[in-house]
PDB file with one MODEL, atoms N, CA, C and O in Angstrom:
MODEL        1
ATOM      1  N   MET A   1       3.373 -11.667 -22.016  1.00  0.00           N
ATOM      2  CA  MET A   1       4.103 -12.571 -21.225  1.00  0.00           C
ATOM      3  C   MET A   1       3.752 -13.484 -20.610  1.00  0.00           C
ATOM      4  O   MET A   1       2.705 -13.356 -19.975  1.00  0.00           O
ATOM      5  N   ASP A   2       4.446 -14.695 -20.556  1.00  0.00           N
ATOM      6  CA  ASP A   2       4.273 -15.931 -20.346  1.00  0.00           C
ATOM      7  C   ASP A   2       4.491 -16.447 -18.953  1.00  0.00           C
ATOM      8  O   ASP A   2       5.421 -15.974 -18.299  1.00  0.00           O
ATOM      9  N   ALA A   3       3.760 -17.322 -18.469  1.00  0.00           N
ATOM     10  CA  ALA A   3       4.416 -18.482 -17.321  1.00  0.00           C
ATOM     11  C   ALA A   3       3.457 -19.350 -17.486  1.00  0.00           C
ATOM     12  O   ALA A   3       2.361 -19.286 -18.044  1.00  0.00           O
ATOM     13  N   THR A   4       4.293 -20.577 -16.649  1.00  0.00           N
ATOM     14  CA  THR A   4       3.897 -22.395 -16.925  1.00  0.00           C
ATOM     15  C   THR A   4       3.414 -22.478 -14.849  1.00  0.00           C
ATOM     16  O   THR A   4       3.755 -21.906 -13.814  1.00  0.00           O
ATOM     17  N   VAL A   5       2.665 -23.339 -15.193  1.00  0.00           N
ATOM     18  CA  VAL A   5       2.295 -23.843 -14.091  1.00  0.00           C
ATOM     19  C   VAL A   5       3.255 -25.059 -13.914  1.00  0.00           C
ATOM     20  O   VAL A   5       3.303 -25.919 -14.793  1.00  0.00           O
ATOM     21  N   ALA A   6       3.961 -25.136 -12.876  1.00  0.00           N
ATOM     22  CA  ALA A   6       4.853 -26.204 -12.399  1.00  0.00           C
ATOM     23  C   ALA A   6       4.269 -27.669 -11.731  1.00  0.00           C
ATOM     24  O   ALA A   6       3.363 -27.746 -10.901  1.00  0.00           O
ATOM     25  N   GLU A   7       4.815 -28.480 -12.149  1.00  0.00           N
ATOM     26  CA  GLU A   7       4.242 -30.048 -11.335  1.00  0.00           C
ATOM     27  C   GLU A   7       3.266 -29.598 -10.257  1.00  0.00           C
ATOM     28  O   GLU A   7       2.157 -30.128 -10.183  1.00  0.00           O
ATOM     29  N   ARG A   8       3.647 -28.629  -9.414  1.00  0.00           N
ATOM     30  CA  ARG A   8       3.280 -28.400  -8.179  1.00  0.00           C
ATOM     31  C   ARG A   8       1.975 -27.194  -7.993  1.00  0.00           C
ATOM     32  O   ARG A   8       1.773 -26.535  -6.973  1.00  0.00           O
ATOM     33  N   GLY A   9       1.456 -27.152  -8.839  1.00  0.00           N
ATOM     34  CA  GLY A   9       0.718 -25.887  -9.181  1.00  0.00           C
ATOM     35  C   GLY A   9       1.207 -24.436  -8.795  1.00  0.00           C
ATOM     36  O   GLY A   9       0.359 -23.617  -8.440  1.00  0.00           O
ATOM     37  N   GLN A  10       2.616 -24.066  -8.855  1.00  0.00           N
ATOM     38  CA  GLN A  10       3.112 -23.009  -8.958  1.00  0.00           C
ATOM     39  C   GLN A  10       3.502 -22.333  -9.942  1.00  0.00           C
ATOM     40  O   GLN A  10       3.903 -22.770 -11.021  1.00  0.00           O
ATOM     41  N   ILE A  11       3.416 -21.442  -9.670  1.00  0.00           N
ATOM     42  CA  ILE A  11       4.060 -20.410 -11.326  1.00  0.00           C
ATOM     43  C   ILE A  11       5.157 -19.028 -10.823  1.00  0.00           C
ATOM     44  O   ILE A  11       5.329 -18.640  -9.667  1.00  0.00           O
ATOM     45  N   THR A  12       5.781 -18.484 -12.054  1.00  0.00           N
ATOM     46  CA  THR A  12       7.302 -17.678 -11.463  1.00  0.00           C
ATOM     47  C   THR A  12       6.024 -16.570 -12.022  1.00  0.00           C
ATOM     48  O   THR A  12       5.063 -16.872 -12.729  1.00  0.00           O
ATOM     49  N   LEU A  13       6.297 -15.494 -11.573  1.00  0.00           N
ATOM     50  CA  LEU A  13       5.859 -13.928 -12.583  1.00  0.00           C
ATOM     51  C   LEU A  13       6.633 -13.357 -12.829  1.00  0.00           C
ATOM     52  O   LEU A  13       7.417 -13.123 -11.910  1.00  0.00           O
ATOM     53  N   PRO A  14       6.978 -12.677 -14.372  1.00  0.00           N
ATOM     54  CA  PRO A  14       7.721 -12.313 -14.523  1.00  0.00           C
ATOM     55  C   PRO A  14       8.706 -11.134 -13.819  1.00  0.00           C
ATOM     56  O   PRO A  14       8.230 -10.128 -13.292  1.00  0.00           O
ATOM     57  N   LYS A  15       9.742 -11.334 -13.872  1.00  0.00           N
ATOM     58  CA  LYS A  15      10.604 -10.384 -13.043  1.00  0.00           C
ATOM     59  C   LYS A  15      10.083  -8.739 -13.171  1.00  0.00           C
ATOM     60  O   LYS A  15      10.207  -7.843 -12.336  1.00  0.00           O
ATOM     61  N   ALA A  16       9.447  -8.697 -14.554  1.00  0.00           N
ATOM     62  CA  ALA A  16       9.074  -7.075 -15.001  1.00  0.00           C
ATOM     63  C   ALA A  16       7.989  -6.870 -14.239  1.00  0.00           C
ATOM     64  O   ALA A  16       7.969  -5.892 -13.491  1.00  0.00           O
ATOM     65  N   VAL A  17       6.761  -7.878 -14.311  1.00  0.00           N
ATOM     66  CA  VAL A  17       5.804  -7.338 -13.661  1.00  0.00           C
ATOM     67  C   VAL A  17       6.155  -7.664 -11.773  1.00  0.00           C
ATOM     68  O   VAL A  17       5.427  -7.018 -11.019  1.00  0.00           O
ATOM     69  N   ARG A  18       7.159  -8.569 -11.124  1.00  0.00           N
ATOM     70  CA  ARG A  18       7.564  -8.073  -9.654  1.00  0.00           C
ATOM     71  C   ARG A  18       7.809  -7.089  -9.549  1.00  0.00           C
ATOM     72  O   ARG A  18       7.163  -6.505  -8.678  1.00  0.00           O
ATOM     73  N   ASP A  19       8.827  -6.277 -10.298  1.00  0.00           N
ATOM     74  CA  ASP A  19       9.701  -4.817 -10.295  1.00  0.00           C
ATOM     75  C   ASP A  19       8.498  -4.141  -9.836  1.00  0.00           C
ATOM     76  O   ASP A  19       8.191  -3.771  -8.702  1.00  0.00           O
ATOM     77  N   ALA A  20       7.470  -3.994 -11.672  1.00  0.00           N
ATOM     78  CA  ALA A  20       6.990  -2.852 -11.614  1.00  0.00           C
ATOM     79  C   ALA A  20       5.740  -2.772 -10.607  1.00  0.00           C
ATOM     80  O   ALA A  20       5.102  -1.720 -10.601  1.00  0.00           O
ATOM     81  N   LEU A  21       5.201  -4.224  -9.428  1.00  0.00           N
ATOM     82  CA  LEU A  21       4.603  -4.576  -8.594  1.00  0.00           C
ATOM     83  C   LEU A  21       5.095  -4.259  -7.230  1.00  0.00           C
ATOM     84  O   LEU A  21       4.382  -3.776  -6.350  1.00  0.00           O
ATOM     85  N   GLY A  22       6.495  -4.592  -7.083  1.00  0.00           N
ATOM     86  CA  GLY A  22       7.321  -4.015  -5.813  1.00  0.00           C
ATOM     87  C   GLY A  22       7.080  -5.505  -5.201  1.00  0.00           C
ATOM     88  O   GLY A  22       7.300  -5.486  -3.990  1.00  0.00           O
ATOM     89  N   LEU A  23       6.774  -6.526  -5.577  1.00  0.00           N
ATOM     90  CA  LEU A  23       6.677  -7.764  -5.146  1.00  0.00           C
ATOM     91  C   LEU A  23       8.151  -8.555  -4.445  1.00  0.00           C
ATOM     92  O   LEU A  23       9.275  -8.401  -4.922  1.00  0.00           O
ATOM     93  N   THR A  24       7.943  -9.122  -3.636  1.00  0.00           N
ATOM     94  CA  THR A  24       9.117  -9.853  -2.880  1.00  0.00           C
ATOM     95  C   THR A  24       8.648 -10.737  -2.371  1.00  0.00           C
ATOM     96  O   THR A  24       7.464 -10.881  -2.065  1.00  0.00           O
ATOM     97  N   LYS A  25       9.842 -11.704  -2.156  1.00  0.00           N
ATOM     98  CA  LYS A  25       9.770 -12.761  -1.092  1.00  0.00           C
ATOM     99  C   LYS A  25       9.128 -12.682   0.187  1.00  0.00           C
ATOM    100  O   LYS A  25       9.572 -12.171   1.214  1.00  0.00           O
ATOM    101  N   GLY A  26       7.924 -13.305  -0.020  1.00  0.00           N
ATOM    102  CA  GLY A  26       6.849 -13.514   1.301  1.00  0.00           C
ATOM    103  C   GLY A  26       5.920 -12.271   0.981  1.00  0.00           C
ATOM    104  O   GLY A  26       5.385 -11.795   1.982  1.00  0.00           O
ATOM    105  N   THR A  27       5.613 -11.624  -0.283  1.00  0.00           N
ATOM    106  CA  THR A  27       4.196 -10.386  -0.645  1.00  0.00           C
ATOM    107  C   THR A  27       3.239 -11.503  -0.265  1.00  0.00           C
ATOM    108  O   THR A  27       3.452 -12.621  -0.734  1.00  0.00           O
ATOM    109  N   LYS A  28       2.157 -11.295   0.578  1.00  0.00           N
ATOM    110  CA  LYS A  28       1.291 -11.966  -0.120  1.00  0.00           C
ATOM    111  C   LYS A  28       0.236 -11.589  -0.986  1.00  0.00           C
ATOM    112  O   LYS A  28      -0.200 -10.438  -0.953  1.00  0.00           O
ATOM    113  N   LEU A  29      -0.276 -12.556  -1.861  1.00  0.00           N
ATOM    114  CA  LEU A  29      -1.205 -11.971  -2.953  1.00  0.00           C
ATOM    115  C   LEU A  29      -2.439 -12.475  -2.781  1.00  0.00           C
ATOM    116  O   LEU A  29      -2.418 -13.612  -2.310  1.00  0.00           O
ATOM    117  N   LYS A  30      -3.698 -11.955  -3.034  1.00  0.00           N
ATOM    118  CA  LYS A  30      -4.925 -11.963  -3.162  1.00  0.00           C
ATOM    119  C   LYS A  30      -5.164 -12.668  -4.371  1.00  0.00           C
ATOM    120  O   LYS A  30      -4.531 -12.256  -5.343  1.00  0.00           O
ATOM    121  N   VAL A  31      -6.016 -13.746  -4.566  1.00  0.00           N
ATOM    122  CA  VAL A  31      -6.287 -14.577  -5.881  1.00  0.00           C
ATOM    123  C   VAL A  31      -7.685 -14.872  -5.765  1.00  0.00           C
ATOM    124  O   VAL A  31      -8.213 -15.199  -4.702  1.00  0.00           O
ATOM    125  N   GLU A  32      -8.379 -14.740  -7.035  1.00  0.00           N
ATOM    126  CA  GLU A  32      -9.751 -14.032  -7.321  1.00  0.00           C
ATOM    127  C   GLU A  32      -9.756 -14.839  -8.767  1.00  0.00           C
ATOM    128  O   GLU A  32      -8.774 -14.745  -9.504  1.00  0.00           O
ATOM    129  N   LEU A  33     -10.948 -15.666  -9.154  1.00  0.00           N
ATOM    130  CA  LEU A  33     -11.391 -15.628 -10.426  1.00  0.00           C
ATOM    131  C   LEU A  33     -12.907 -15.012 -10.921  1.00  0.00           C
ATOM    132  O   LEU A  33     -14.051 -15.132 -10.481  1.00  0.00           O
ATOM    133  N   ASP A  34     -12.429 -14.449 -11.821  1.00  0.00           N
ATOM    134  CA  ASP A  34     -13.318 -13.781 -12.915  1.00  0.00           C
ATOM    135  C   ASP A  34     -13.638 -14.821 -14.269  1.00  0.00           C
ATOM    136  O   ASP A  34     -12.701 -14.932 -15.059  1.00  0.00           O
ATOM    137  N   GLY A  35     -14.979 -15.632 -14.596  1.00  0.00           N
ATOM    138  CA  GLY A  35     -14.955 -16.386 -15.003  1.00  0.00           C
ATOM    139  C   GLY A  35     -13.890 -17.035 -15.449  1.00  0.00           C
ATOM    140  O   GLY A  35     -13.195 -17.240 -14.453  1.00  0.00           O
ATOM    141  N   SER A  36     -13.318 -17.517 -16.484  1.00  0.00           N
ATOM    142  CA  SER A  36     -11.709 -17.919 -16.553  1.00  0.00           C
ATOM    143  C   SER A  36     -10.512 -17.133 -16.623  1.00  0.00           C
ATOM    144  O   SER A  36      -9.504 -17.542 -17.197  1.00  0.00           O
ATOM    145  N   ARG A  37     -10.582 -16.140 -16.120  1.00  0.00           N
ATOM    146  CA  ARG A  37      -9.257 -15.059 -15.657  1.00  0.00           C
ATOM    147  C   ARG A  37      -8.905 -15.759 -14.561  1.00  0.00           C
ATOM    148  O   ARG A  37      -9.459 -16.785 -14.167  1.00  0.00           O
ATOM    149  N   ILE A  38      -7.807 -15.106 -13.967  1.00  0.00           N
ATOM    150  CA  ILE A  38      -7.085 -15.567 -12.743  1.00  0.00           C
ATOM    151  C   ILE A  38      -6.349 -14.201 -12.442  1.00  0.00           C
ATOM    152  O   ILE A  38      -5.229 -13.990 -12.908  1.00  0.00           O
ATOM    153  N   ILE A  39      -7.119 -13.121 -11.517  1.00  0.00           N
ATOM    154  CA  ILE A  39      -6.846 -12.189 -10.554  1.00  0.00           C
ATOM    155  C   ILE A  39      -6.019 -12.179  -9.808  1.00  0.00           C
ATOM    156  O   ILE A  39      -6.601 -12.505  -8.773  1.00  0.00           O
ATOM    157  N   LEU A  40      -4.560 -11.962  -9.463  1.00  0.00           N
ATOM    158  CA  LEU A  40      -3.643 -11.771  -8.703  1.00  0.00           C
ATOM    159  C   LEU A  40      -3.389 -10.130  -7.840  1.00  0.00           C
ATOM    160  O   LEU A  40      -2.454  -9.511  -8.348  1.00  0.00           O
ATOM    161  N   ARG A  41      -4.052  -9.415  -6.696  1.00  0.00           N
ATOM    162  CA  ARG A  41      -3.959  -8.710  -6.544  1.00  0.00           C
ATOM    163  C   ARG A  41      -3.200  -8.561  -4.674  1.00  0.00           C
ATOM    164  O   ARG A  41      -3.560  -9.262  -3.728  1.00  0.00           O
ATOM    165  N   LYS A  42      -2.176  -7.506  -4.629  1.00  0.00           N
ATOM    166  CA  LYS A  42      -1.351  -7.371  -4.072  1.00  0.00           C
ATOM    167  C   LYS A  42      -2.323  -7.388  -2.542  1.00  0.00           C
ATOM    168  O   LYS A  42      -3.393  -6.781  -2.593  1.00  0.00           O
ATOM    169  N   ASP A  43      -1.960  -8.039  -1.285  1.00  0.00           N
ATOM    170  CA  ASP A  43      -2.593  -7.998  -0.256  1.00  0.00           C
ATOM    171  C   ASP A  43      -2.068  -6.581   0.725  1.00  0.00           C
ATOM    172  O   ASP A  43      -1.147  -6.567   1.542  1.00  0.00           O
ATOM    173  N   VAL A  44      -2.949  -5.482   0.349  1.00  0.00           N
ATOM    174  CA  VAL A  44      -2.486  -4.133   0.737  1.00  0.00           C
ATOM    175  C   VAL A  44      -2.814  -4.863   2.701  1.00  0.00           C
ATOM    176  O   VAL A  44      -1.783  -5.126   3.321  1.00  0.00           O
ATOM    177  N   ASN A  45      -3.497  -4.983   3.071  1.00  0.00           N
ATOM    178  CA  ASN A  45      -3.608  -5.419   4.538  1.00  0.00           C
ATOM    179  C   ASN A  45      -1.858  -5.744   5.222  1.00  0.00           C
ATOM    180  O   ASN A  45      -1.176  -5.118   6.033  1.00  0.00           O
ATOM    181  N   ASP A  46      -1.627  -6.944   4.479  1.00  0.00           N
ATOM    182  CA  ASP A  46      -0.145  -7.632   4.573  1.00  0.00           C
ATOM    183  C   ASP A  46       0.473  -6.289   5.196  1.00  0.00           C
ATOM    184  O   ASP A  46       0.490  -6.089   6.410  1.00  0.00           O
ATOM    185  N   ALA A  47       1.034  -5.290   4.144  1.00  0.00           N
ATOM    186  CA  ALA A  47       1.968  -4.454   4.052  1.00  0.00           C
ATOM    187  C   ALA A  47       1.552  -3.606   5.163  1.00  0.00           C
ATOM    188  O   ALA A  47       2.473  -3.040   5.751  1.00  0.00           O
ATOM    189  N   ILE A  48       0.613  -3.438   5.492  1.00  0.00           N
ATOM    190  CA  ILE A  48       0.057  -2.396   6.373  1.00  0.00           C
ATOM    191  C   ILE A  48       0.391  -2.930   7.821  1.00  0.00           C
ATOM    192  O   ILE A  48       1.207  -2.451   8.608  1.00  0.00           O
ATOM    193  N   SER A  49      -0.583  -4.245   8.028  1.00  0.00           N
ATOM    194  CA  SER A  49      -0.414  -4.714   9.226  1.00  0.00           C
ATOM    195  C   SER A  49       2.021  -4.690   9.419  1.00  0.00           C
ATOM    196  O   SER A  49       2.669  -4.519  10.452  1.00  0.00           O
ATOM    197  N   ARG A  50       2.389  -4.858   8.428  1.00  0.00           N
ATOM    198  CA  ARG A  50       3.765  -5.081   8.700  1.00  0.00           C
ATOM    199  C   ARG A  50       4.586  -3.893   9.235  1.00  0.00           C
ATOM    200  O   ARG A  50       5.605  -3.764   9.914  1.00  0.00           O
ATOM    201  N   LEU A  51       3.780  -3.156   8.687  1.00  0.00           N
ATOM    202  CA  LEU A  51       4.272  -1.420   8.889  1.00  0.00           C
ATOM    203  C   LEU A  51       4.125  -1.036  10.592  1.00  0.00           C
ATOM    204  O   LEU A  51       5.021  -0.465  11.213  1.00  0.00           O
ATOM    205  N   ARG A  52       2.830  -1.464  11.190  1.00  0.00           N
ATOM    206  CA  ARG A  52       2.372  -1.348  12.221  1.00  0.00           C
ATOM    207  C   ARG A  52       3.103  -1.010  13.699  1.00  0.00           C
ATOM    208  O   ARG A  52       3.723  -1.920  14.250  1.00  0.00           O
ATOM    209  N   GLY A  53       3.040   0.002  14.180  1.00  0.00           N
ATOM    210  CA  GLY A  53       4.191  -0.443  15.130  1.00  0.00           C
ATOM    211  C   GLY A  53       5.471   0.278  15.150  1.00  0.00           C
ATOM    212  O   GLY A  53       6.064   0.578  16.186  1.00  0.00           O
ATOM    213  N   ARG A  54       5.917   0.575  13.816  1.00  0.00           N
ATOM    214  CA  ARG A  54       7.101   0.562  13.863  1.00  0.00           C
ATOM    215  C   ARG A  54       7.805   2.310  13.197  1.00  0.00           C
ATOM    216  O   ARG A  54       8.936   2.643  12.845  1.00  0.00           O
ATOM    217  N   VAL A  55       6.723   2.932  13.261  1.00  0.00           N
ATOM    218  CA  VAL A  55       6.925   4.320  12.684  1.00  0.00           C
ATOM    219  C   VAL A  55       6.640   5.221  14.155  1.00  0.00           C
ATOM    220  O   VAL A  55       5.551   5.317  14.721  1.00  0.00           O
ATOM    221  N   LYS A  56       7.797   5.771  14.543  1.00  0.00           N
ATOM    222  CA  LYS A  56       7.340   6.117  15.797  1.00  0.00           C
ATOM    223  C   LYS A  56       7.102   8.286  15.364  1.00  0.00           C
ATOM    224  O   LYS A  56       7.659   8.886  14.445  1.00  0.00           O
ATOM    225  N   LEU A  57       6.532   8.635  15.974  1.00  0.00           N
ATOM    226  CA  LEU A  57       5.871  10.442  16.039  1.00  0.00           C
ATOM    227  C   LEU A  57       7.079  10.974  16.697  1.00  0.00           C
ATOM    228  O   LEU A  57       7.750  10.275  17.457  1.00  0.00           O
ATOM    229  N   PRO A  58       7.315  11.972  16.471  1.00  0.00           N
ATOM    230  CA  PRO A  58       7.516  12.938  18.017  1.00  0.00           C
ATOM    231  C   PRO A  58       6.817  13.288  18.364  1.00  0.00           C
ATOM    232  O   PRO A  58       5.737  13.408  17.786  1.00  0.00           O
ATOM    233  N   ALA A  59       7.157  13.754  19.881  1.00  0.00           N
ATOM    234  CA  ALA A  59       5.909  14.073  20.937  1.00  0.00           C
ATOM    235  C   ALA A  59       5.152  15.226  20.109  1.00  0.00           C
ATOM    236  O   ALA A  59       5.513  16.091  19.310  1.00  0.00           O
ATOM    237  N   GLY A  60       4.174  14.905  20.566  1.00  0.00           N
ATOM    238  CA  GLY A  60       2.766  15.844  20.419  1.00  0.00           C
ATOM    239  C   GLY A  60       2.246  16.504  18.744  1.00  0.00           C
ATOM    240  O   GLY A  60       1.717  17.566  18.419  1.00  0.00           O
ATOM    241  N   VAL A  61       2.718  15.245  17.921  1.00  0.00           N
ATOM    242  CA  VAL A  61       2.646  15.191  16.354  1.00  0.00           C
ATOM    243  C   VAL A  61       1.729  13.967  16.699  1.00  0.00           C
ATOM    244  O   VAL A  61       1.769  13.029  17.496  1.00  0.00           O
ATOM    245  N   THR A  62       0.767  14.482  15.588  1.00  0.00           N
ATOM    246  CA  THR A  62      -0.665  12.989  15.563  1.00  0.00           C
ATOM    247  C   THR A  62      -0.192  12.463  14.032  1.00  0.00           C
ATOM    248  O   THR A  62       0.855  12.749  13.451  1.00  0.00           O
ATOM    249  N   THR A  63      -1.321  11.584  13.551  1.00  0.00           N
ATOM    250  CA  THR A  63      -1.405  11.038  12.321  1.00  0.00           C
ATOM    251  C   THR A  63      -1.659  12.189  11.503  1.00  0.00           C
ATOM    252  O   THR A  63      -0.920  12.474  10.560  1.00  0.00           O
ATOM    253  N   ASP A  64      -2.856  12.990  11.876  1.00  0.00           N
ATOM    254  CA  ASP A  64      -3.269  13.865  11.661  1.00  0.00           C
ATOM    255  C   ASP A  64      -2.558  15.162  10.862  1.00  0.00           C
ATOM    256  O   ASP A  64      -2.814  15.752   9.812  1.00  0.00           O
ATOM    257  N   ASP A  65      -1.584  15.293  11.853  1.00  0.00           N
ATOM    258  CA  ASP A  65      -0.792  16.444  11.714  1.00  0.00           C
ATOM    259  C   ASP A  65       0.314  15.959  10.362  1.00  0.00           C
ATOM    260  O   ASP A  65       0.631  16.794   9.514  1.00  0.00           O
ATOM    261  N   VAL A  66       0.745  14.755  10.315  1.00  0.00           N
ATOM    262  CA  VAL A  66       1.187  14.265   9.577  1.00  0.00           C
ATOM    263  C   VAL A  66       0.599  13.976   7.893  1.00  0.00           C
ATOM    264  O   VAL A  66       1.163  14.134   6.811  1.00  0.00           O
ATOM    265  N   MET A  67      -0.273  13.668   8.120  1.00  0.00           N
ATOM    266  CA  MET A  67      -1.583  13.771   6.981  1.00  0.00           C
ATOM    267  C   MET A  67      -1.633  14.517   6.134  1.00  0.00           C
ATOM    268  O   MET A  67      -1.705  14.379   4.913  1.00  0.00           O
ATOM    269  N   ARG A  68      -1.576  15.773   7.091  1.00  0.00           N
ATOM    270  CA  ARG A  68      -2.426  17.465   6.641  1.00  0.00           C
ATOM    271  C   ARG A  68      -0.592  17.825   5.638  1.00  0.00           C
ATOM    272  O   ARG A  68      -0.414  18.313   4.522  1.00  0.00           O
ATOM    273  N   GLU A  69       0.214  17.424   6.454  1.00  0.00           N
ATOM    274  CA  GLU A  69       1.791  18.069   5.797  1.00  0.00           C
ATOM    275  C   GLU A  69       1.748  17.067   4.524  1.00  0.00           C
ATOM    276  O   GLU A  69       1.621  17.495   3.377  1.00  0.00           O
ATOM    277  N   LEU A  70       1.845  15.928   4.784  1.00  0.00           N
ATOM    278  CA  LEU A  70       1.963  14.963   3.041  1.00  0.00           C
ATOM    279  C   LEU A  70       0.790  15.540   2.069  1.00  0.00           C
ATOM    280  O   LEU A  70       1.135  15.854   0.930  1.00  0.00           O
ATOM    281  N   ARG A  71      -0.585  15.701   2.447  1.00  0.00           N
ATOM    282  CA  ARG A  71      -1.711  16.003   1.420  1.00  0.00           C
ATOM    283  C   ARG A  71      -2.561  17.417   1.328  1.00  0.00           C
ATOM    284  O   ARG A  71      -3.510  17.610   0.567  1.00  0.00           O
ATOM    285  N   GLY A  72      -2.104  18.207   2.113  1.00  0.00           N
ATOM    286  CA  GLY A  72      -2.778  19.394   2.612  1.00  0.00           C
ATOM    287  C   GLY A  72      -3.993  19.331   3.317  1.00  0.00           C
ATOM    288  O   GLY A  72      -4.331  18.212   3.702  1.00  0.00           O
ATOM    289  N   ARG A  73      -4.797  20.384   3.597  1.00  0.00           N
ATOM    290  CA  ARG A  73      -5.777  20.341   4.500  1.00  0.00           C
ATOM    291  C   ARG A  73      -6.980  19.709   3.954  1.00  0.00           C
ATOM    292  O   ARG A  73      -7.371  19.852   2.796  1.00  0.00           O
ATOM    293  N   ALA A  74      -7.370  19.215   4.584  1.00  0.00           N
ATOM    294  CA  ALA A  74      -8.751  18.007   3.831  1.00  0.00           C
ATOM    295  C   ALA A  74     -10.362  19.014   4.210  1.00  0.00           C
ATOM    296  O   ALA A  74     -10.629  19.907   5.015  1.00  0.00           O
ATOM    297  N   PRO A  75     -11.064  18.345   3.244  1.00  0.00           N
ATOM    298  CA  PRO A  75     -12.305  19.025   3.159  1.00  0.00           C
ATOM    299  C   PRO A  75     -13.017  18.809   4.771  1.00  0.00           C
ATOM    300  O   PRO A  75     -12.955  17.701   5.303  1.00  0.00           O
ATOM    301  N   GLY A  76     -13.608  19.841   5.382  1.00  0.00           N
ATOM    302  CA  GLY A  76     -13.834  19.493   6.646  1.00  0.00           C
ATOM    303  C   GLY A  76     -12.565  19.977   7.423  1.00  0.00           C
ATOM    304  O   GLY A  76     -12.325  19.146   8.299  1.00  0.00           O
ATOM    305  N   ASP A  77     -11.708  20.949   7.439  1.00  0.00           N
ATOM    306  CA  ASP A  77     -10.856  20.684   8.101  1.00  0.00           C
ATOM    307  C   ASP A  77     -11.270  22.147   8.764  1.00  0.00           C
ATOM    308  O   ASP A  77     -12.222  22.775   8.300  1.00  0.00           O
ATOM    309  N   PRO A  78     -10.669  22.536   9.629  1.00  0.00           N
ATOM    310  CA  PRO A  78     -10.905  24.138  10.315  1.00  0.00           C
ATOM    311  C   PRO A  78      -9.713  24.900   9.174  1.00  0.00           C
ATOM    312  O   PRO A  78      -8.595  24.700   8.699  1.00  0.00           O
ATOM    313  N   VAL A  79     -10.728  25.787   9.145  1.00  0.00           N
ATOM    314  CA  VAL A  79      -9.516  27.120   8.280  1.00  0.00           C
ATOM    315  C   VAL A  79      -8.844  27.572   9.367  1.00  0.00           C
ATOM    316  O   VAL A  79      -9.502  27.679  10.401  1.00  0.00           O
ATOM    317  N   PRO A  80      -7.591  27.891   9.390  1.00  0.00           N
ATOM    318  CA  PRO A  80      -6.852  28.467  10.440  1.00  0.00           C
ATOM    319  C   PRO A  80      -7.099  29.966  10.438  1.00  0.00           C
ATOM    320  O   PRO A  80      -7.450  30.337   9.318  1.00  0.00           O
ATOM    321  N   PRO A  81      -7.037  30.832  11.224  1.00  0.00           N
ATOM    322  CA  PRO A  81      -7.423  32.022  10.708  1.00  0.00           C
ATOM    323  C   PRO A  81      -6.332  33.012  10.034  1.00  0.00           C
ATOM    324  O   PRO A  81      -5.281  32.429  10.297  1.00  0.00           O
ATOM    325  N   ALA A  82      -6.035  34.026   9.410  1.00  0.00           N
ATOM    326  CA  ALA A  82      -5.360  34.413   8.771  1.00  0.00           C
ATOM    327  C   ALA A  82      -3.781  34.866   9.242  1.00  0.00           C
ATOM    328  O   ALA A  82      -2.796  34.821   8.505  1.00  0.00           O
ATOM    329  N   ASP A  83      -3.803  35.333  10.726  1.00  0.00           N
ATOM    330  CA  ASP A  83      -3.111  35.378  10.964  1.00  0.00           C
ATOM    331  C   ASP A  83      -1.813  34.077  11.595  1.00  0.00           C
ATOM    332  O   ASP A  83      -0.740  34.307  12.152  1.00  0.00           O
ATOM    333  N   GLU A  84      -2.338  32.954  11.296  1.00  0.00           N
ATOM    334  CA  GLU A  84      -1.525  31.669  11.716  1.00  0.00           C
ATOM    335  C   GLU A  84      -1.674  31.497  10.440  1.00  0.00           C
ATOM    336  O   GLU A  84      -2.578  31.693   9.627  1.00  0.00           O
ATOM    337  N   PRO A  85       0.152  30.802  10.401  1.00  0.00           N
ATOM    338  CA  PRO A  85       0.485  29.588   9.041  1.00  0.00           C
ATOM    339  C   PRO A  85      -0.662  28.640   8.697  1.00  0.00           C
ATOM    340  O   PRO A  85      -1.492  28.378   9.566  1.00  0.00           O
ATOM    341  N   ALA A  86      -0.723  28.282   7.864  1.00  0.00           N
ATOM    342  CA  ALA A  86      -1.599  26.851   7.518  1.00  0.00           C
ATOM    343  C   ALA A  86      -0.579  25.981   7.843  1.00  0.00           C
ATOM    344  O   ALA A  86       0.605  26.029   7.508  1.00  0.00           O
ATOM    345  N   ALA A  87      -1.431  24.812   8.847  1.00  0.00           N
ATOM    346  CA  ALA A  87      -0.449  23.484   8.991  1.00  0.00           C
ATOM    347  C   ALA A  87      -0.128  22.951   8.014  1.00  0.00           C
ATOM    348  O   ALA A  87       0.600  21.960   8.061  1.00  0.00           O
TER     349      ALA A  87
ENDMDL
END
């Protein structure tokens, strides 16, 4: 895929690249140089900061509870007794 540098130094990323990475208007990218290569990375901190405070958990539910439900028991989590269901 090719991109051309415009007069003001702007480039348009091909639609296939934008779609594959979920890049939308306003998405921030980190720009790095590696020798003669330009590396663009999504600014993950920006995406996280935009979501911060928008998700409300039910009373009594912690983020650890949600993570265990999504990922399963983490190393170091206490093992529940055999008569209790796993979280």
